ZAMARGU-4260 file (C-alpha; in steps of 0.2 Angstrom, whole numbers, plus 5000, padded with zeros to 4 digits):
<rodrens>
0) 4907/4879/5248 | 4905/4869/5263 | 4916/4862/5276 | 4923/4847/5270 | 4919/4847/5254
5) 4927/4839/5240 | 4940/4852/5232 | 4936/4858/5214 | 4942/4867/5199 | 4935/4884/5194
10) 4939/4898/5182 | 4942/4913/5194 | 4950/4930/5193 | 4964/4933/5205 | 4968/4950/5212
15) 4984/4954/5219 | 4988/4971/5229 | 5003/4978/5236 | 5007/4996/5245 | 5023/5003/5236
20) 5036/5011/5248 | 5030/5000/5264 | 5049/4998/5271 | 5053/5016/5268 | 5036/5020/5277
25) 5042/5010/5292 | 5059/5017/5292 | 5051/5035/5293 | 5036/5032/5305 | 5041/5018/5314
30) 5034/5001/5314 | 5018/5005/5326 | 5012/5019/5315 | 5018/5011/5299 | 5008/4996/5305
35) 4991/5006/5308 | 4993/5012/5291 | 4995/4997/5282 | 4980/4989/5292 | 4969/5004/5286
40) 4976/5000/5268 | 4971/4983/5269 | 4953/4985/5278 | 4951/4998/5263 | 4957/4985/5251
45) 4946/4971/5258 | 4930/4984/5258 | 4933/4986/5240 | 4934/4966/5235 | 4919/4962/5246
50) 4910/4976/5237 | 4911/4968/5222 | 4907/4951/5226 | 4925/4945/5229 | 4933/4934/5242
55) 4949/4940/5251 | 4960/4924/5251 | 4974/4930/5260 | 4983/4945/5269 | 5000/4951/5268
60) 5010/4963/5278 | 5006/4976/5265 | 4996/4969/5252 | 4980/4956/5249 | 4976/4943/5237
65) 4958/4941/5233 | 4948/4929/5221 | 4932/4932/5210 | 4922/4918/5206 | 4931/4905/5219
70) 4922/4905/5234 | 4904/4906/5223 | 4898/4909/5207 | 4900/4928/5202 | 4891/4940/5190
75) 4907/4941/5179 | 4923/4937/5188 | 4934/4947/5177 | 4924/4962/5177 | 4921/4962/5195
80) 4940/4959/5198 | 4942/4976/5187 | 4929/4985/5197 | 4938/4980/5214 | 4955/4985/5207
85) 4948/5002/5202 | 4937/5005/5217 | 4953/4999/5228 | 4965/5012/5218 | 4952/5025/5222
90) 4950/5022/5240 | 4968/5020/5244 | 4981/5027/5232 | 4992/5040/5240 | 4983/5039/5256
95) 4993/5040/5270 | 5008/5042/5260 | 5007/5026/5252 | 5003/5020/5233 | 4997/5004/5227
100) 5000/4992/5213 | 4989/4978/5207 | 4990/4963/5196 | 4974/4953/5190 | 4973/4937/5181
105) 4961/4924/5175 | 4962/4906/5174 | 4957/4889/5182 | 4963/4886/5201 | 4960/4873/5213
110) 4948/4880/5227 | 4948/4872/5244 | 4940/4875/5260 | 4951/4879/5274 | 4942/4882/5291
115) 4931/4898/5288 | 4942/4903/5271 | 4946/4896/5256 | 4963/4892/5247 | 4966/4895/5230
120) 4981/4888/5218 | 4985/4888/5201 | 4994/4899/5188 | 4982/4912/5189 | 4987/4916/5206
125) 5006/4916/5202 | 5003/4927/5186 | 4993/4939/5196 | 5007/4942/5210 | 5019/4943/5194
130) 5010/4957/5185 | 5007/4966/5201 | 5026/4966/5206 | 5029/4973/5188 | 5017/4986/5188
135) 5021/5004/5190 | 5016/5014/5206 | 4996/5017/5203 | 4995/5005/5190 | 4983/4991/5187
140) 4990/4976/5175 | 4979/4965/5167 | 4984/4948/5159 | 4977/4945/5141 | 4964/4931/5146
145) 4956/4942/5159 | 4956/4958/5147 | 4948/4947/5133 | 4934/4941/5145 | 4929/4959/5152
150) 4929/4964/5133 | 4921/4979/5130 | 4915/4983/5149 | 4933/4990/5152 | 4944/5003/5143
155) 4964/4997/5143 | 4980/5002/5136 | 4993/4989/5130 | 5010/4987/5138 | 5025/4979/5132
160) 5027/4961/5133 | 5035/4956/5150 | 5046/4940/5153 | 5040/4934/5170 | 5049/4921/5181
165) 5040/4904/5180 | 5031/4907/5162 | 5038/4900/5147 | 5032/4913/5135 | 5032/4933/5136
170) 5015/4940/5144 | 5008/4955/5135 | 4996/4964/5150 | 4987/4978/5146 | 4985/4992/5161
175) 4966/4996/5165 | 4960/5013/5164 | 4942/5013/5167 | 4926/5004/5165 | 4917/5006/5149
180) 4900/4996/5150 | 4895/4978/5152 | 4901/4965/5139 | 4896/4947/5149 | 4898/4933/5138
185) 4891/4916/5138 | 4893/4901/5128 | 4881/4889/5129 | 4870/4883/5115 | 4853/4879/5120
190) 4834/4886/5116 | 4825/4895/5129 | 4806/4889/5131 | 4799/4904/5123 | 4802/4907/5106
195) 4805/4925/5106 | 4806/4938/5094 | 4808/4924/5079 | 4791/4925/5071 | 4799/4930/5053
200) 4811/4916/5055 | 4798/4903/5059 | 4786/4907/5045 | 4802/4906/5033 | 4805/4888/5041
205) 4788/4883/5040 | 4784/4888/5022 | 4801/4880/5015 | 4792/4864/5019 | 4776/4868/5013
210) 4768/4859/4998 | 4770/4840/4993 | 4787/4842/4986 | 4801/4834/4997 | 4821/4836/4995
215) 4821/4853/5003 | 4832/4859/5017 | 4831/4872/5031 | 4848/4878/5037 | 4847/4888/5053
220) 4865/4895/5059 | 4869/4906/5074 | 4882/4907/5088 | 4880/4897/5103 | 4865/4900/5115
225) 4855/4909/5100 | 4840/4899/5100 | 4845/4887/5084 | 4838/4871/5092 | 4821/4881/5100
230) 4819/4887/5082 | 4820/4870/5074 | 4809/4863/5087 | 4794/4875/5083 | 4798/4873/5063
235) 4795/4854/5066 | 4780/4857/5078 | 4772/4867/5064 | 4773/4855/5050 | 4758/4853/5040
240) 4748/4836/5043 | 4759/4832/5059 | 4774/4826/5049 | 4786/4815/5059 | 4802/4824/5064
245) 4817/4813/5067 | 4831/4820/5078 | 4850/4816/5076 | 4862/4825/5086 | 4882/4828/5083
250) 4893/4828/5097 | 4910/4838/5099 | 4924/4829/5088 | 4931/4818/5102 | 4931/4799/5103
255) 4917/4788/5100 | 4907/4800/5090 | 4907/4793/5072 | 4890/4790/5065 | 4881/4795/5082
260) 4868/4808/5073 | 4864/4794/5060 | 4860/4781/5074 | 4851/4794/5083 | 4839/4797/5068
265) 4837/4778/5068 | 4833/4776/5086 | 4819/4792/5085 | 4811/4782/5071 | 4810/4766/5080
270) 4806/4774/5097 | 4822/4764/5104 | 4831/4768/5120 | 4848/4776/5118 | 4855/4761/5126
275) 4849/4747/5112 | 4863/4740/5103 | 4867/4746/5085 | 4864/4730/5077 | 4848/4726/5086
280) 4842/4742/5081 | 4845/4739/5063 | 4836/4723/5064 | 4820/4729/5071 | 4819/4744/5057
285) 4823/4732/5044 | 4810/4719/5048 | 4797/4734/5048 | 4797/4732/5027 | 4807/4718/5023
290) 4817/4719/5005 | 4828/4707/4996 | 4846/4710/5001 | 4842/4716/5019 | 4848/4699/5027
295) 4866/4701/5017 | 4868/4719/5021 | 4865/4716/5039 | 4875/4701/5039 | 4889/4713/5031
300) 4887/4724/5046 | 4888/4710/5059 | 4905/4705/5049 | 4920/4704/5059 | 4932/4695/5048
305) 4931/4688/5029 | 4931/4704/5018 | 4933/4716/5033 | 4951/4709/5034 | 4956/4712/5017
310) 4945/4726/5011 | 4939/4737/5026 | 4935/4751/5015 | 4923/4740/5006 | 4915/4734/5021
315) 4915/4754/5024 | 4905/4755/5009 | 4893/4742/5012 | 4889/4749/5030 | 4887/4767/5021
320) 4874/4758/5009 | 4865/4749/5022 | 4863/4765/5034 | 4859/4777/5019 | 4846/4766/5011
325) 4838/4761/5028 | 4838/4780/5033 | 4829/4784/5015 | 4816/4769/5018 | 4813/4776/5035
330) 4811/4794/5030 | 4799/4789/5017 | 4788/4777/5026 | 4785/4789/5039 | 4787/4805/5027
335) 4799/4812/5040 | 4810/4827/5042 | 4827/4823/5047 | 4832/4836/5060 | 4853/4834/5063
340) 4858/4847/5078 | 4876/4855/5078 | 4881/4849/5061 | 4897/4860/5064 | 4902/4845/5074
345) 4898/4831/5061 | 4908/4815/5060 | 4916/4811/5042 | 4905/4796/5041 | 4888/4804/5044
350) 4893/4819/5033 | 4895/4806/5019 | 4879/4797/5022 | 4871/4815/5023 | 4880/4820/5006
355) 4872/4803/5000 | 4855/4808/5004 | 4857/4825/4996 | 4849/4820/4979 | 4835/4810/4988
360) 4816/4816/4991 | 4819/4818/5010 | 4818/4835/5019 | 4833/4840/5030 | 4832/4852/5044
365) 4851/4857/5049 | 4857/4868/5063 | 4875/4875/5063 | 4886/4887/5070 | 4895/4900/5059
370) 4910/4892/5048 | 4900/4879/5041 | 4890/4881/5025 | 4874/4871/5018 | 4884/4868/5002
375) 4895/4857/5013 | 4880/4844/5011 | 4877/4846/4993 | 4860/4854/4996 | 4853/4870/4991
380) 4845/4877/5007 | 4834/4889/5014 | 4846/4899/5025 | 4841/4907/5041 | 4853/4918/5051
385) 4849/4919/5069 | 4854/4937/5078 | 4854/4942/5097 | 4837/4946/5103 | 4833/4963/5108
390) 4827/4969/5125 | 4809/4964/5121 | 4814/4946/5117 | 4826/4944/5133 | 4812/4950/5144
395) 4800/4938/5137 | 4813/4925/5141 | 4817/4931/5158 | 4797/4931/5162 | 4795/4913/5158
400) 4810/4908/5168 | 4803/4918/5183 | 4786/4911/5180 | 4778/4928/5179 | 4779/4946/5174
405) 4795/4954/5180 | 4799/4973/5185 | 4806/4985/5173 | 4822/4985/5184 | 4825/4966/5184
410) 4820/4966/5165 | 4835/4979/5162 | 4845/4970/5172 | 4845/4953/5163 | 4845/4963/5146
415) 4861/4971/5150 | 4869/4953/5156 | 4863/4942/5144 | 4868/4950/5126 | 4853/4944/5118
420) 4856/4926/5121 | 4842/4917/5125 | 4850/4903/5136 | 4860/4917/5146 | 4844/4925/5151
425) 4837/4911/5159 | 4850/4905/5167 | 4852/4922/5176 | 4835/4922/5182 | 4837/4904/5190
430) 4853/4908/5197 | 4845/4924/5205 | 4829/4914/5211 | 4840/4901/5218 | 4850/4912/5228
435) 4834/4920/5235 | 4837/4936/5226 | 4820/4937/5219 | 4804/4943/5226 | 4785/4946/5220
440) 4781/4965/5223 | 4764/4972/5216 | 4761/4957/5205 | 4780/4957/5197 | 4794/4947/5202
445) 4810/4959/5205 | 4826/4959/5212 | 4830/4960/5231 | 4845/4971/5236 | 4861/4969/5228
450) 4863/4954/5216 | 4879/4950/5224 | 4889/4933/5220 | 4872/4924/5215 | 4874/4932/5196
455) 4887/4923/5186 | 4894/4928/5169 | 4899/4911/5163 | 4891/4895/5162 | 4902/4885/5174
460) 4898/4895/5188 | 4880/4897/5185 | 4881/4877/5184 | 4892/4874/5199 | 4881/4887/5211
465) 4868/4874/5208 | 4879/4859/5210 | 4886/4866/5227 | 4867/4865/5235 | 4867/4846/5233
470) 4873/4833/5245 | 4892/4828/5243 | 4887/4810/5237 | 4876/4816/5223 | 4888/4830/5218
475) 4901/4816/5217 | 4889/4806/5207 | 4886/4821/5195 | 4905/4823/5193 | 4908/4805/5188
480) 4893/4806/5177 | 4900/4821/5167 | 4915/4811/5163 | 4906/4797/5157 | 4897/4809/5144
485) 4882/4820/5139 | 4871/4805/5142 | 4873/4791/5153 | 4868/4776/5161 | 4863/4777/5179
490) 4869/4758/5181 | 4886/4763/5175 | 4888/4778/5186 | 4882/4768/5201 | 4894/4754/5197
495) 4908/4766/5195 | 4903/4773/5211 | 4902/4760/5221 | 4885/4765/5228 | 4867/4771/5221
500) 4869/4787/5211 | 4853/4792/5215 | 4853/4805/5199 | 4835/4809/5201 | 4841/4819/5217
505) 4848/4831/5205 | 4831/4837/5199 | 4831/4846/5215 | 4843/4858/5205 | 4833/4861/5188
510) 4844/4864/5173 | 4856/4850/5179 | 4850/4834/5172 | 4833/4828/5162 | 4828/4810/5162
515) 4829/4800/5145 | 4821/4785/5150 | 4824/4767/5154 | 4838/4772/5168 | 4847/4785/5156
520) 4850/4802/5160 | 4855/4817/5149 | 4864/4832/5155 | 4854/4847/5149 | 4865/4855/5139
525) 4882/4850/5133 | 4890/4865/5142 | 4881/4860/5158 | 4890/4844/5157 | 4907/4851/5153
530) 4906/4863/5167 | 4905/4851/5178 | 4917/4838/5170 | 4930/4852/5171 | 4928/4856/5190
535) 4935/4839/5194 | 4954/4840/5200 | 4967/4833/5189 | 4973/4823/5204 | 4956/4815/5204
540) 4953/4812/5185 | 4964/4798/5184 | 4955/4788/5197 | 4939/4792/5191 | 4942/4787/5172
545) 4949/4772/5178 | 4934/4767/5188 | 4924/4771/5173 | 4935/4763/5161 | 4934/4745/5172
550) 4915/4747/5173 | 4912/4751/5154 | 4924/4736/5151 | 4914/4725/5161 | 4897/4731/5154
555) 4901/4732/5134 | 4917/4722/5131 | 4934/4728/5130 | 4936/4723/5111 | 4919/4731/5105
560) 4923/4742/5089 | 4908/4752/5092 | 4914/4757/5110 | 4932/4757/5107 | 4934/4776/5106
565) 4926/4778/5122 | 4935/4766/5131 | 4950/4773/5123 | 4947/4790/5130 | 4945/4784/5147
570) 4960/4773/5147 | 4971/4789/5141 | 4964/4800/5153 | 4967/4788/5167 | 4985/4787/5163
575) 4984/4768/5158 | 4992/4771/5141 | 4995/4753/5135 | 4975/4751/5135 | 4972/4766/5128
580) 4983/4762/5112 | 4975/4746/5112 | 4958/4753/5111 | 4963/4767/5099 | 4968/4754/5086
585) 4951/4746/5088 | 4942/4762/5087 | 4951/4765/5071 | 4948/4748/5063 | 4929/4752/5067
590) 4930/4770/5061 | 4937/4764/5044 | 4924/4751/5043 | 4912/4766/5045 | 4919/4776/5032
595) 4925/4789/5044 | 4942/4788/5037 | 4950/4805/5043 | 4944/4800/5061 | 4953/4782/5058
600) 4970/4790/5053 | 4969/4802/5066 | 4967/4787/5080 | 4981/4777/5071 | 4993/4792/5074
605) 4988/4794/5093 | 4992/4776/5096 | 5007/4777/5087 | 5013/4792/5097 | 5007/4784/5113
610) 5018/4768/5108 | 5033/4777/5102 | 5035/4788/5118 | 5032/4775/5131 | 5046/4764/5139
615) 5046/4747/5132 | 5036/4753/5116 | 5037/4737/5106 | 5027/4728/5121 | 5015/4743/5121
620) 5005/4735/5105 | 5006/4716/5103 | 5009/4708/5086 | 4990/4707/5082 | 4987/4724/5086
625) 5002/4731/5078 | 4997/4722/5062 | 4980/4731/5063 | 4988/4748/5065 | 4998/4746/5050
630) 4983/4739/5039 | 4971/4753/5045 | 4983/4767/5045 | 4991/4765/5029 | 4973/4760/5020
635) 4966/4777/5027 | 4981/4786/5022 | 4979/4778/5005 | 4961/4782/5004 | 4963/4800/5008
640) 4978/4801/4994 | 4991/4807/5007 | 5005/4797/4999 | 5020/4808/5007 | 5013/4803/5024
645) 5009/4784/5019 | 5027/4783/5013 | 5033/4790/5030 | 5022/4780/5040 | 5025/4763/5030
650) 5045/4767/5032 | 5042/4768/5051 | 5031/4751/5052 | 5039/4741/5040 | 5054/4735/5051
655) 5043/4727/5065 | 5031/4721/5051 | 5045/4712/5044 | 5052/4705/5060 | 5035/4695/5062
660) 5037/4686/5047 | 5025/4686/5031 | 5008/4691/5033 | 4995/4700/5024 | 4999/4715/5033
665) 5016/4714/5027 | 5010/4712/5011 | 4997/4727/5011 | 5011/4738/5019 | 5024/4736/5005
670) 5010/4736/4990 | 5003/4752/4997 | 5020/4760/4999 | 5025/4755/4982 | 5009/4763/4975
675) 5013/4778/4984 | 5032/4779/4979 | 5025/4779/4961 | 5014/4795/4965 | 5031/4802/4972
680) 5039/4798/4956 | 5053/4786/4966 | 5049/4772/4952 | 5065/4762/4956 | 5060/4761/4974
685) 5042/4757/4968 | 5048/4743/4958 | 5060/4735/4969 | 5047/4735/4985 | 5033/4728/4974
690) 5045/4714/4966 | 5051/4709/4985 | 5034/4708/4990 | 5030/4697/4975 | 5043/4687/4979
695) 5040/4684/4996 | 5022/4680/4994 | 5026/4667/4980 | 5036/4659/4991 | 5024/4658/5005
700) 5011/4652/4994 | 5002/4667/4996 | 4992/4670/4980 | 4981/4685/4988 | 4997/4695/4993
705) 5006/4691/4976 | 4991/4698/4968 | 4992/4714/4975 | 5010/4716/4973 | 5007/4713/4955
710) 4993/4727/4955 | 5007/4739/4962 | 5018/4733/4948 | 5004/4738/4935 | 5004/4756/4941
715) 5023/4756/4938 | 5024/4749/4922 | 5010/4759/4915 | 5018/4775/4920 | 5036/4771/4915
720) 5031/4766/4898 | 5034/4746/4900 | 5025/4736/4887 | 5006/4736/4888 | 5007/4716/4885
725) 5016/4716/4903 | 5002/4725/4912 | 4989/4714/4901 | 4997/4698/4909 | 4998/4705/4926
730) 4979/4709/4925 | 4976/4693/4920 | 4985/4684/4934 | 4976/4695/4948 | 4959/4693/4941
735) 4955/4674/4946 | 4964/4678/4962 | 4953/4693/4966 | 4936/4684/4961 | 4942/4668/4972
740) 4945/4680/4987 | 4931/4690/4985 | 4942/4705/4986 | 4932/4717/4977 | 4944/4732/4980
745) 4958/4721/4971 | 4947/4718/4956 | 4942/4735/4954 | 4960/4742/4956 | 4968/4730/4943
750) 4953/4734/4931 | 4957/4752/4933 | 4975/4751/4930 | 4972/4740/4916 | 4959/4754/4907
755) 4972/4767/4912 | 4987/4756/4903 | 4976/4753/4887 | 4971/4771/4885 | 4989/4777/4888
760) 4992/4764/4874 | 4979/4772/4863 | 4969/4756/4863 | 4953/4767/4866 | 4941/4753/4863
765) 4949/4739/4874 | 4950/4753/4888 | 4930/4755/4886 | 4929/4736/4887 | 4939/4737/4904
770) 4928/4752/4910 | 4912/4743/4907 | 4921/4727/4916 | 4923/4739/4931 | 4904/4745/4930
775) 4899/4727/4930 | 4908/4725/4946 | 4898/4739/4953 | 4881/4730/4947 | 4886/4713/4954
780) 4893/4719/4971 | 4885/4735/4974 | 4903/4743/4977 | 4900/4762/4971 | 4918/4764/4971
785) 4919/4753/4955 | 4907/4765/4948 | 4917/4780/4952 | 4933/4773/4945 | 4923/4769/4929
790) 4918/4787/4929 | 4936/4793/4931 | 4943/4781/4918 | 4928/4787/4905 | 4932/4806/4910
795) 4950/4804/4906 | 4947/4798/4889 | 4935/4812/4886 | 4947/4823/4891 | 4961/4816/4879
800) 4949/4818/4866 | 4946/4835/4870 | 4927/4834/4875 | 4925/4844/4891 | 4906/4844/4890
805) 4907/4825/4892 | 4920/4825/4906 | 4909/4835/4916 | 4894/4825/4914 | 4905/4808/4918
810) 4915/4814/4932 | 4900/4823/4942 | 4891/4808/4949 | 4908/4801/4955 | 4913/4818/4963
815) 4896/4819/4973 | 4900/4802/4980 | 4918/4805/4985 | 4923/4807/5003 | 4928/4825/5007
820) 4945/4826/5006 | 4951/4811/4999 | 4961/4806/4985 | 4946/4801/4975 | 4939/4818/4979
825) 4955/4826/4972 | 4955/4817/4955 | 4937/4821/4952 | 4940/4840/4956 | 4954/4839/4944
830) 4943/4832/4931 | 4929/4845/4933 | 4942/4859/4935 | 4947/4854/4917 | 4931/4854/4910
835) 4926/4871/4917 | 4942/4878/4912 | 4938/4874/4894 | 4920/4879/4895 | 4920/4895/4906
840) 4930/4911/4908 | 4946/4902/4914 | 4951/4915/4927 | 4936/4912/4935 | 4943/4895/4940
845) 4959/4900/4944 | 4958/4901/4963 | 4951/4882/4962 | 4965/4877/4952 | 4978/4884/4962
850) 4971/4877/4979 | 4971/4861/4971 | 4989/4861/4965 | 4994/4867/4983 | 4984/4853/4990
855) 4991/4839/4979 | 5009/4847/4982 | 5007/4845/5001 | 5002/4827/5001 | 5014/4822/4988
860) 5002/4817/4975 | 5012/4822/4960 | 5001/4814/4946 | 4988/4826/4952 | 5001/4840/4953
865) 5009/4838/4938 | 4990/4837/4930 | 4985/4854/4938 | 5001/4863/4932 | 4997/4858/4915
870) 4980/4864/4917 | 4986/4882/4926 | 4997/4882/4909 | 4981/4880/4899 | 4971/4893/4910
875) 4986/4906/4905 | 4984/4901/4887 | 4966/4903/4887 | 4967/4920/4896 | 4980/4927/4882
880) 4994/4925/4894 | 5007/4918/4883 | 5022/4923/4892 | 5016/4915/4909 | 5009/4900/4901
885) 5026/4896/4890 | 5036/4897/4907 | 5023/4885/4915 | 5025/4874/4901 | 5043/4875/4902
890) 5044/4871/4919 | 5032/4857/4919 | 5042/4849/4905 | 5058/4847/4915 | 5048/4840/4930
895) 5038/4827/4919 | 5055/4823/4910 | 5065/4822/4927 | 5050/4811/4936 | 5050/4800/4921
900) 5030/4797/4920 | 5030/4793/4900 | 5011/4797/4900 | 5013/4814/4906 | 5029/4816/4895
905) 5019/4812/4881 | 5004/4825/4887 | 5016/4841/4889 | 5024/4836/4872 | 5007/4837/4864
910) 5002/4852/4873 | 5018/4860/4868 | 5018/4855/4850 | 5001/4861/4847 | 5005/4878/4856
915) 5021/4881/4845 | 5010/4876/4830 | 4996/4889/4833 | 5011/4903/4836 | 5018/4897/4819
920) 5000/4902/4811 | 4996/4882/4809 | 4982/4881/4823 | 4972/4865/4825 | 4955/4868/4816
925) 4941/4871/4828 | 4953/4874/4843 | 4948/4885/4857 | 4953/4903/4854 | 4960/4912/4868
930) 4948/4923/4879 | 4960/4936/4885 | 4970/4951/4876 | 4987/4947/4876 | 4999/4962/4884
935) 5015/4968/4878 | 5025/4954/4885 | 5014/4942/4878 | 5017/4948/4860 | 5035/4950/4862
940) 5035/4930/4867 | 5024/4925/4853 | 5037/4936/4840 | 5051/4926/4849 | 5044/4910/4848
945) 5038/4911/4830 | 5056/4909/4824 | 5058/4891/4822 | 5041/4888/4830 | 5036/4874/4817
950) 5052/4866/4817 | 5052/4864/4836 | 5034/4859/4835 | 5038/4845/4823 | 5052/4840/4836
955) 5041/4838/4850 | 5025/4829/4840 | 5040/4816/4833 | 5045/4813/4850 | 5028/4811/4856
960) 5024/4799/4843 | 5041/4789/4846 | 5034/4786/4865 | 5019/4779/4858 | 5021/4763/4849
965) 5004/4759/4846 | 5000/4769/4832 | 4982/4773/4836 | 4972/4783/4848 | 4969/4802/4851
970) 4989/4807/4854 | 4994/4799/4838 | 4980/4806/4826 | 4982/4823/4835 | 5002/4823/4832
975) 5001/4816/4813 | 4988/4830/4810 | 5001/4842/4817 | 5014/4836/4807 | 5003/4835/4792
980) 4999/4854/4793 | 5018/4858/4794 | 5021/4848/4779 | 5006/4855/4768 | 5013/4873/4775
985) 5030/4868/4766 | 5021/4861/4751 | 5025/4844/4754 | 5010/4837/4748 | 5015/4818/4749
990) 5021/4819/4767 | 5006/4828/4772 | 4995/4815/4764 | 5003/4801/4773 | 5002/4809/4789
995) 4984/4813/4788 | 4981/4794/4781 | 4989/4789/4797 | 4979/4801/4808 | 4963/4794/4801
1000) 4967/4777/4802 | 4972/4780/4821 | 4957/4789/4824 | 4945/4775/4814 | 4954/4761/4823
1005) 4947/4767/4839 | 4931/4775/4836 | 4937/4793/4837 | 4923/4801/4826 | 4928/4819/4827
1010) 4946/4817/4825 | 4943/4804/4809 | 4932/4817/4802 | 4944/4831/4803 | 4957/4820/4796
1015) 4947/4817/4782 | 4941/4834/4778 | 4960/4839/4778 | 4964/4826/4766 | 4951/4832/4754
1020) 4956/4850/4756 | 4973/4845/4753 | 4967/4837/4737 | 4960/4853/4729
</rodrens>
């Protein structure tokens, strides 16, 4: 660090050392002798610190304060501090009648030059002093962070937690016993130039892409710094016939990351600069091979109002379709492999698009850190797991970094510290070379003298050691650039600085930045950027982010949705919360339009939290932004199926929305809240809210708002058993409004609810007609959600008809298209689990059933929760656990009766009635037998229930019929056939014949061939 240089932040290790008994020593020996002995102690302590590469920051009368990694980069700040502490204790403890105690702590500190020394300020300084004061004579206490950083290089012994002054939570220190061996950690994620020790993995990756087939995936997994990108690059380079490789990079989960890898891939395909606007990029690629519909798709992408105002999720679907189709066409035209880096960071919108491409003949090359699986992208992959390199591999990388052969001593030194990570080996050699610690002797590069502080054990110190060698203006430019992002436009940095950034000058310090063309620069690695950004003092962050915000706003426009996330991040970091909240709302709307639903909800939550916590909160967001916040937030929660959160948010937002007067957003909020209340089983509240919205919309001549209110009433009426004719009337009123306004979401919602009501009434054929109309919406508008709704509606019909094979086949395509974690996906998973419970060994599916139940209960999706409880009982029945099943059925019966959902009440009555029939010796013909052996509790339960089983079954089946006034459909047919078996067993043939005739009629009317055949066969058997 140089005189006059700008203070910065660095993670450093702090050592606080104090003599025990110095006051008593002065009394015993007198001040002059005591001073001499304490001076000798301080000299010995300084020697130990400096020998370990540390810096003595301050000397008190009977101790010192030292820092490691503050004045300059060091090999491993934590480990060197431990070495110095042990050395100091060995030199001084007990000498001259004195003992010492030492405290060590690690963390970020401000480092400033003061004359010939440095000043360090931070919690780590205070913590080291507190630990030193708490240590016993001769003891060295370490804070948990420093002990973790040193890792296996030290031997420690745990101590009891300490309540230390100035720290809110207790600190659990460890006592340092001795060194055990080096364990240096590195965190960068970057490949090294040579491909060392990866021959097998390379051959496997290249072979996976060999041949004419397409649609394959190679998945490369490994920790940060292991060389994933380097291997992927080499696989791409060795593809047969020189196939194109398009590269997309995922950014960490921060603001502005949505769809970044998708547009990276498209930019790579077009050979376009990073700064090219997305819309222009799409125009260029679509012009390469024009097709019918391209102009409309691009217009939808440009669309800022119209359908986006009433159906942003529909616009998101259009955007997703456009990008998926364009990627498909681009990859096919170039026969390209799509390489996506760091998919563990992938945003929701990009993940959905990759899932869309999973069934296409497109080859994918994906890299990820552990914790993410290839199956998350709906692909079977060739999985390549990378492990740390051996000494030979590390040596090869070190020699490449040193530009020549290295000595055995240097090779051993680098291998011991790199821990098999290619990036770490390269960086260690660079640091040594730049500090002048390497020389060529006898044809080999070797280490000159002690490595000293030039070596560093963490990336930040390595990076900052190079940054320190640059002129102050350039260092400031790089710090500001790091706050802008991983890739920066030099013009933006210059404008924010107020002078030319001159980033080309940073090429003098290799490994910091690299040009990407057209005045743009990219930090050599994400962690290089992080290291520099984190070195900026908090007191300077606000001012720097403010300058960046003003510059980006002037360049990109403050309302640009594409850039709103970035602008929000800078505004919040600048302390300009009002601007930040506004940009967050715009970013959320943009994310929802890009199908990144979870990210949109997160942005809304942050915007609301900022507004609520500010003084004068109502003025934080103006009326227009507040309405946008409400519409985006509630739509996002509805799409995720988080009805508990939706109701909570709606109740918080509705008072202000109502105070603004009637608006589409107010109607939407009430409608979505009413639907959520249906899911939460507050039917009275749902009806009141929907009716109020309907009345006010009609009074305001808002036909569109009234139509949405009627959609909420359709759901309410279906679940509470209102006459189906009333639901049909509401659907007929909604249809012309949906078509006139172009609101596809409204149209398909009404059709889905109509199909559900008709299905519940046993009117199967009419329900199928409504489903066909849903499929026509998909064909007409290209909205795949309509197809998904149709698939679920068909799957539910098949489930009622007890046809699990058709359920699974029907729901599979919709499940593949659903957004992970959404309410849509939850419905699909429930349908798929039903089919698997019936077709597979049920206990194998049990963990997934329980997980879905817990998830549904957590978000207030009571429809799914009760359906899964029903399924859980079926799992127990099929596994022979009658006692557990009966308890679940009894619990479910109480829950659905209390909730008042007539459809589920009928379903539970039918299940309970058919179980009782089986126990009473009258099982339905062809029903699936149990696959498990019952235990003694199950046999006792069966014996208990057998008494009166037929009578109780008859009561359940009759009540089920009483709740279904249609006289047709699957439920009616099954109930009548069950009652027929009871009557036949009691030799009441006429009664049994009447039940069977009604069962056959109910099945025949609705085209239920299997049930009609079963009823006909039973009639014949009865007549014999």
